[in-house]
C-alpha positions as CSV (number, residue, x, y, z in Angstrom):
1,M,90.7,100.1,97.3
2,K,92.7,100.6,100.5
3,L,94.5,103.8,101.1
4,R,97.1,104.2,103.8
5,T,97.6,107.8,105.0
6,S,101.2,108.4,106.1
7,T,104.3,110.0,104.6
8,F,103.6,108.1,101.4
9,A,99.9,108.5,100.8
10,A,98.2,107.9,97.5
11,C,100.7,108.2,94.7
12,T,97.4,109.3,93.5
13,G,95.4,106.3,94.1
14,I,98.5,104.5,94.8
15,A,99.9,104.1,98.3
16,T,102.4,103.9,101.0
17,L,105.2,101.7,99.8
18,F,107.2,98.7,100.6
19,A,106.9,95.4,102.4
20,A,109.0,92.3,102.9
21,A,107.9,89.1,101.0
22,V,106.2,87.6,104.0
23,T,105.6,90.4,106.5
24,V,104.0,93.8,106.0
25,S,105.9,96.9,107.1
26,A,104.2,100.1,107.8
27,T,107.5,102.0,107.7
28,P,107.9,104.2,104.6
29,K,111.1,104.1,102.7
30,S,113.6,106.8,103.0
31,V,113.3,110.1,101.0
32,T,116.3,108.9,98.9
33,D,114.1,106.1,97.5
34,P,114.0,106.6,93.7
35,I,110.2,105.8,93.5
36,Q,109.5,109.0,95.4
37,S,110.7,111.1,92.4
38,F,108.0,109.8,90.1
39,A,105.1,112.1,89.3
40,V,103.7,109.5,86.8
41,L,104.5,105.8,87.0
42,A,102.8,103.1,84.9
43,G,103.2,99.5,83.9
44,S,102.3,99.4,80.2
45,S,102.1,103.0,78.7
46,V,101.9,106.7,79.5
47,T,100.2,109.2,77.3
48,L,100.8,112.9,78.0
49,T,98.9,115.6,76.1
50,D,99.4,119.3,76.7
51,S,100.6,118.6,80.2
52,L,103.2,120.0,82.6
53,V,104.7,117.2,84.7
54,S,106.8,118.2,87.7
55,G,108.9,115.2,88.4
56,D,110.0,112.0,86.7
57,V,107.8,109.9,84.4
58,G,108.3,106.2,84.2
59,V,106.8,103.3,82.3
60,D,107.9,99.7,83.1
61,H,107.3,98.3,79.6
62,G,105.6,100.1,76.7
63,P,105.7,103.5,75.2
64,L,105.7,107.0,76.5
65,I,103.6,109.1,74.2
66,N,104.3,112.8,74.7
67,T,102.3,115.4,72.7
68,N,103.1,119.0,73.6
69,S,104.0,118.2,77.2
70,T,106.8,119.4,79.4
71,I,108.5,117.0,81.8
72,T,110.7,118.7,84.4
73,G,112.2,115.4,85.6
74,T,113.6,112.4,83.8
75,A,111.7,110.1,81.5
76,H,112.4,106.5,82.4
77,V,111.0,104.2,79.6
78,G,111.7,100.5,80.2
79,D,115.0,101.2,82.0
80,S,116.0,99.6,85.3
81,V,114.8,102.6,87.3
82,A,111.3,102.4,85.9
83,Q,111.3,98.6,86.2
84,Q,112.4,98.7,89.9
85,A,110.0,101.5,90.8
86,Y,107.0,99.6,89.2
87,T,108.0,96.4,90.9
88,D,108.2,98.2,94.3
89,F,104.8,99.8,93.6
90,L,103.2,96.4,92.9
91,A,104.7,94.9,96.1
92,A,103.3,97.9,98.0
93,Y,99.9,97.4,96.4
94,V,99.8,93.7,97.4
95,A,100.9,94.5,101.0
96,L,98.3,97.2,101.3
97,A,95.6,94.9,99.9
98,R,96.3,92.5,102.7
99,M,95.9,95.1,105.5
100,S,92.6,95.2,107.3
101,C,90.6,98.4,107.3
102,D,90.6,100.8,110.2
103,Q,87.6,102.5,108.7
104,V,85.4,102.3,105.6
105,I,84.7,105.6,103.9
106,S,82.4,106.5,101.0
107,G,80.5,109.2,99.3
108,N,81.9,112.7,98.7
109,L,85.2,112.9,100.7
110,A,85.6,116.6,100.2
111,G,86.1,118.5,103.4
112,Q,87.2,115.4,105.4
113,F,90.4,115.2,107.4
114,L,91.8,111.7,107.6
115,T,94.4,110.8,110.2
116,P,96.9,107.9,109.7
117,G,95.3,104.6,109.2
118,V,94.1,102.1,106.7
119,Y,90.9,103.2,104.9
120,C,88.7,101.1,102.6
121,V,87.2,103.4,100.0
122,D,83.9,102.7,98.2
123,A,84.3,102.6,94.4
124,A,81.7,105.4,94.3
125,S,83.7,107.8,96.4
126,T,84.6,111.3,95.1
127,T,86.2,114.5,96.2
128,T,83.9,116.9,94.4
129,G,83.7,120.5,95.5
130,G,86.5,120.5,98.0
131,T,89.7,119.1,99.4
132,L,90.4,115.8,101.1
133,T,93.1,116.4,103.7
134,L,95.5,113.8,104.9
135,V,96.6,114.7,108.4
136,G,99.9,113.4,109.8
137,S,103.6,113.8,110.1
138,A,106.7,112.0,108.8
139,T,106.9,110.0,112.0
140,D,103.3,108.6,112.0
141,T,103.0,104.9,111.3
């Protein structure tokens, strides 16, 4: 999995967003972009159990199952906002998958500080017993 550290890093395993159909853009979208308000975004279903979610929850198509959970944002289930956010996420994923790696990292990533770049992460990587820190500013590309 490739991870780009920048303003929009890892929508928890997810990534920096947006690219044109043919070219890849490293420029993050503006803060007013609706996808940035999502704390949880999925394609086919979301299940929340005894959770506190600070932000919007979206599912492109499928159910939102909420059992004793509080959502402080808006739930977008199959509406145009969720659909566009998920479409944008998929486009970003494809664009990131096409980028070449600046560095391959693996093992326990706890305690590491990663500067802006494109990292290929081993499937066996973890962040056990510490914090992985993404270092950068809003102007880094």
